[in-house]
C-alpha positions as CSV (number, residue, x, y, z in Angstrom):
1,M,10.7,-15.5,11.1
2,L,11.6,-17.4,8.0
3,K,15.3,-16.7,8.2
4,G,15.5,-17.4,11.9
5,N,13.7,-20.8,11.8
6,L,15.4,-22.0,8.7
7,S,18.8,-21.0,9.9
8,R,18.2,-22.9,13.2
9,Q,17.1,-26.1,11.4
10,Y,20.0,-25.9,8.9
11,G,22.4,-25.4,11.8
12,L,21.1,-28.5,13.5
13,A,21.2,-30.7,10.4
14,F,24.4,-29.3,8.8
15,R,26.6,-27.9,11.6
16,D,29.8,-29.1,9.9
17,E,28.9,-27.3,6.7
18,L,28.5,-24.0,8.6
19,E,31.8,-24.5,10.4
20,C,33.5,-25.4,7.1
21,Q,32.3,-22.1,5.5
22,K,33.2,-20.3,8.7
23,V,29.8,-18.7,9.1
24,R,27.5,-18.8,12.2
25,T,24.1,-18.5,10.4
26,L,22.7,-19.6,7.0
27,W,21.4,-16.2,5.7
28,A,22.9,-12.8,4.9
29,K,21.6,-10.0,7.1
30,G,19.6,-8.2,4.3
31,Y,16.6,-9.1,2.2
32,F,14.5,-8.0,-0.8
33,A,10.7,-7.6,-0.6
34,R,8.3,-6.3,-3.3
35,S,4.6,-6.5,-3.3
36,T,2.5,-8.0,-6.2
37,G,-1.2,-8.3,-6.9
38,K,-3.8,-9.3,-9.4
39,V,-3.0,-6.2,-11.4
40,N,0.3,-4.4,-11.7
41,L,1.1,-1.0,-10.3
42,E,0.5,0.9,-13.5
43,A,-3.0,-0.5,-13.8
44,A,-3.7,0.4,-10.2
45,R,-2.5,4.0,-10.8
46,N,-4.7,4.3,-13.9
47,Y,-7.7,2.9,-11.9
48,V,-7.3,5.5,-9.2
49,D,-6.8,8.3,-11.7
50,T,-9.9,7.5,-13.7
51,Q,-12.4,6.9,-10.8
52,L,-14.1,10.2,-11.2
53,R,-14.8,9.6,-14.9
54,H,-15.8,6.0,-14.2
55,H,-18.5,7.3,-11.8
56,G,-19.8,9.8,-14.3
57,Y,-18.2,13.0,-12.9
58,S,-16.6,15.5,-15.2
59,G,-15.8,19.2,-15.5
60,E,-13.3,21.7,-14.1
61,W,-14.5,21.2,-10.5
62,T,-13.4,17.6,-10.5
63,K,-9.7,18.6,-10.7
64,A,-9.7,19.3,-6.9
65,L,-10.8,15.7,-6.2
66,K,-7.6,14.1,-7.5
67,Y,-4.2,14.3,-6.0
68,R,-0.8,13.1,-7.2
69,N,2.1,13.4,-4.8
70,P,4.8,15.3,-6.9
71,A,7.5,14.3,-4.4
72,F,6.7,10.6,-4.4
73,K,9.6,8.4,-5.6
74,S,9.8,4.6,-5.2
75,P,11.3,3.2,-3.1
76,A,9.8,5.8,-0.7
77,F,11.9,4.6,2.3
78,S,15.6,3.9,2.6
79,L,16.1,1.0,5.1
80,A,19.2,-0.6,6.4
81,H,20.0,-4.0,5.1
82,C,17.0,-4.4,2.9
83,F,15.3,-3.2,-0.2
84,C,11.5,-3.0,0.1
85,T,8.7,-1.6,-2.1
86,L,5.4,-2.5,-0.5
87,D,2.5,-0.9,-2.4
88,Y,-1.2,-1.0,-1.5
89,H,-4.4,0.1,-3.1
90,L,-6.9,1.2,-0.4
91,V,-10.6,2.1,-0.6
92,L,-12.3,3.7,2.3
93,V,-16.1,4.1,2.2
94,T,-18.3,6.6,4.2
95,K,-20.7,5.2,6.8
96,F,-23.8,3.9,5.0
97,R,-22.4,5.3,1.8
98,V,-23.4,8.8,2.7
99,P,-22.4,11.4,0.0
100,L,-20.3,13.4,2.4
101,F,-17.3,14.8,0.5
102,D,-17.0,17.6,-2.1
103,E,-14.4,19.6,-3.9
104,A,-14.2,22.2,-1.1
105,M,-13.1,19.6,1.4
106,A,-10.7,17.7,-0.9
107,P,-7.5,19.9,-0.9
108,G,-7.4,20.2,2.9
109,L,-8.2,16.5,3.4
110,F,-5.5,15.4,0.9
111,D,-2.9,17.6,2.7
112,Y,-3.9,16.0,6.0
113,V,-3.7,12.5,4.7
114,M,-0.2,13.2,3.5
115,A,0.7,14.4,7.0
116,V,-0.8,11.3,8.6
117,G,1.4,9.1,6.3
118,R,4.5,11.0,7.2
119,K,3.8,10.5,10.9
120,H,2.9,6.8,10.8
121,G,5.4,5.4,8.3
122,F,3.7,5.3,4.9
123,A,4.0,7.5,1.8
124,V,1.0,8.5,-0.4
125,N,1.5,8.1,-4.1
126,R,-1.9,9.4,-5.3
127,M,-5.6,9.7,-4.2
128,S,-9.0,10.3,-5.6
129,L,-12.0,11.4,-3.6
130,L,-15.7,10.8,-4.5
131,P,-18.8,11.8,-2.5
132,D,-19.0,8.5,-0.7
133,H,-15.5,6.9,-0.9
134,M,-11.8,7.5,-1.3
135,H,-9.1,5.6,-3.3
136,L,-5.4,5.7,-2.2
137,L,-2.2,4.2,-3.5
138,I,0.4,4.1,-0.6
139,Q,3.8,2.6,0.0
140,A,4.6,1.4,3.6
141,I,7.6,0.3,5.6
142,P,7.8,-3.5,6.3
143,G,7.1,-3.3,10.0
144,L,3.8,-1.5,9.4
145,S,0.7,-3.6,8.8
146,I,-1.9,-2.4,6.4
147,Y,-4.4,-2.5,9.2
148,Q,-2.3,0.0,11.1
149,C,-2.1,2.3,8.1
150,V,-5.9,2.2,7.6
151,L,-6.6,2.7,11.3
152,A,-4.4,5.8,11.3
153,L,-6.2,7.1,8.3
154,L,-9.7,6.4,9.6
155,N,-9.1,7.8,13.1
156,N,-7.2,10.9,12.1
157,T,-9.3,12.0,9.2
158,R,-12.5,11.5,11.2
159,Q,-11.0,13.9,13.8
160,W,-10.0,16.3,11.0
161,M,-13.6,16.3,9.6
162,E,-15.0,17.0,13.0
163,T,-12.7,20.0,13.5
164,H,-13.1,21.5,10.0
165,F,-16.5,20.4,8.7
166,W,-18.6,19.8,11.7
167,G,-21.6,21.4,9.9
168,A,-21.4,18.9,7.0
169,L,-21.3,16.0,9.5
170,K,-24.4,17.4,11.3
171,Q,-26.3,17.9,8.0
172,T,-25.6,14.4,6.7
173,N,-25.6,12.7,10.2
174,A,-22.3,11.1,9.2
175,W,-20.5,11.5,12.6
176,D,-18.5,8.3,12.2
177,V,-17.4,9.5,8.7
178,W,-16.1,6.0,7.6
179,Q,-17.3,2.5,7.6
180,P,-15.1,0.3,9.9
181,S,-14.5,-2.1,7.0
182,F,-12.2,-1.3,4.0
183,Y,-10.6,-2.7,0.9
184,A,-6.8,-3.3,0.7
185,G,-5.0,-4.9,-2.2
186,T,-1.3,-5.3,-2.8
187,V,0.1,-4.1,-6.1
188,G,3.6,-3.9,-7.6
189,E,5.7,-3.4,-10.7
190,Y,4.8,-7.0,-11.7
191,S,1.6,-8.9,-11.1
192,T,1.4,-12.0,-9.0
193,A,0.8,-14.1,-12.1
194,Q,4.1,-12.7,-13.7
195,V,6.1,-13.5,-10.5
196,K,4.6,-17.1,-10.4
197,Q,5.6,-17.6,-14.0
198,F,9.2,-16.3,-13.2
199,L,9.5,-18.7,-10.3
200,R,8.1,-21.6,-12.3
201,L,10.5,-21.0,-15.3
202,G,13.4,-20.7,-12.8
203,R,12.6,-24.2,-11.3
204,E,12.2,-25.7,-14.8
205,A,15.6,-24.3,-15.9
206,E,17.3,-25.8,-12.8
207,V,15.9,-29.3,-13.2
208,E,16.3,-29.4,-17.0
209,T,19.0,-31.8,-18.2
210,P,21.7,-29.8,-20.0
211,R,21.8,-30.5,-23.8
212,R,25.1,-31.3,-25.4
């Protein structure tokens, strides 16, 4: 949208310039896109990895409640004419905060979440599962909104729970499994504050009068 509109306006204002350069449009075909956030990616990874300890859970049994994708490598997707690394931190919460999940459910649920990502166009970096909520770090393709990612996760994992743990849903009366609301935050190699500083310093360098 940005490239199309700006190219059109530039062409109307500076048609002679485009003809002089023997080009039809202002921009090259490709682009670069990388997500940022309040914290950087490393801080988000550490946050997801330490959630069990943060909530007071410890012991050998908690190992099943964490998952790191050994095959994950960023960028997760190879796309024509662009380089994109769009990372998100997601938090999904059970309906009414019901303590639904345990270490017996976790391995199968993690495997299924990985399959959902492969089908819908996002890659899972890591996950942690607590009784009443789940943390995920994912990387998605540019054409996929974060809402589409979450909707795929909510709907598919709900169906999976109904198929494999119907008894637990009946016992806890958690038939919906998830709250319809969720948390989603962008993260990246650099924080938003670092990128803002980079852009500000770049502008200042451009307008600064050269010293002799």
